[in-house]
ZAMARGU-4260 file (C-alpha; in steps of 0.2 Angstrom, whole numbers, plus 5000, padded with zeros to 4 digits):
<rodrens>
0) 5015/4874/4887 | 5010/4879/4905 | 4993/4880/4908 | 4980/4895/4910 | 4973/4901/4924
5) 4955/4911/4920 | 4954/4914/4941 | 4956/4932/4946 | 4964/4936/4963 | 4967/4954/4969
10) 4983/4958/4969 | 4990/4970/4985 | 5000/4985/4986 | 5009/4989/4997 | 5010/5012/5002
15) 5022/5017/5019 | 5018/5037/5023 | 5034/5042/5033 | 5030/5060/5042 | 5042/5076/5034
20) 5039/5088/5047 | 5046/5087/5066 | 5026/5090/5075 | 5015/5077/5066 | 5004/5074/5051
25) 4988/5068/5055 | 4982/5056/5041 | 4965/5051/5036 | 4965/5039/5019 | 4946/5029/5014
30) 4954/5012/5023 | 4941/5003/5033 | 4949/5002/5051 | 4963/5001/5057 | 4971/5010/5044
35) 4960/5026/5043 | 4966/5039/5052 | 4981/5039/5063 | 4996/5051/5069 | 5014/5048/5061
40) 5021/5062/5078 | 5036/5065/5072 | 5048/5067/5058 | 5057/5047/5054 | 5040/5039/5056
45) 5033/5026/5047 | 5014/5016/5043 | 5011/5007/5032 | 4996/5000/5021 | 4988/4987/5013
50) 4976/4989/4998 | 4967/4981/4985 | 4958/4994/4977 | 4958/5015/4975 | 4966/5021/4992
55) 4961/5041/4993 | 4974/5047/5006 | 4973/5065/5018 | 4986/5071/5026 | 4987/5088/5038
60) 5006/5092/5036 | 5021/5085/5023 | 5019/5066/5021 | 5032/5055/5009 | 5021/5041/4999
65) 5032/5027/4995 | 5024/5014/4983 | 5030/4996/4979 | 5018/4984/4969 | 5018/4964/4973
70) 5026/4949/4965 | 5014/4941/4954 | 5014/4928/4968 | 5007/4937/4979 | 4993/4934/4965
75) 4994/4917/4962 | 5002/4917/4945 | 5011/4902/4942 | 5027/4904/4936 | 5034/4899/4919
80) 5019/4914/4914 | 5030/4930/4904 | 5040/4938/4921 | 5044/4923/4929
</rodrens>
């Protein structure tokens, strides 16, 4: 039986913000610099974020937000445990 680890590692979550408007969108987040504010200049412009905690996102135009969870290895969960 594999060893059980009691150490907790923060698991990153990945977000991709995509501009929908041709005129661009200003985005503000609760993340620290350099991801605290940025411009998505035109339709299709993207900005990737990595978060270890909750994030607040505010935009002055329409955006699409893609959210991808990391695999268990990102949190140092050894292979062989559930899901691995």
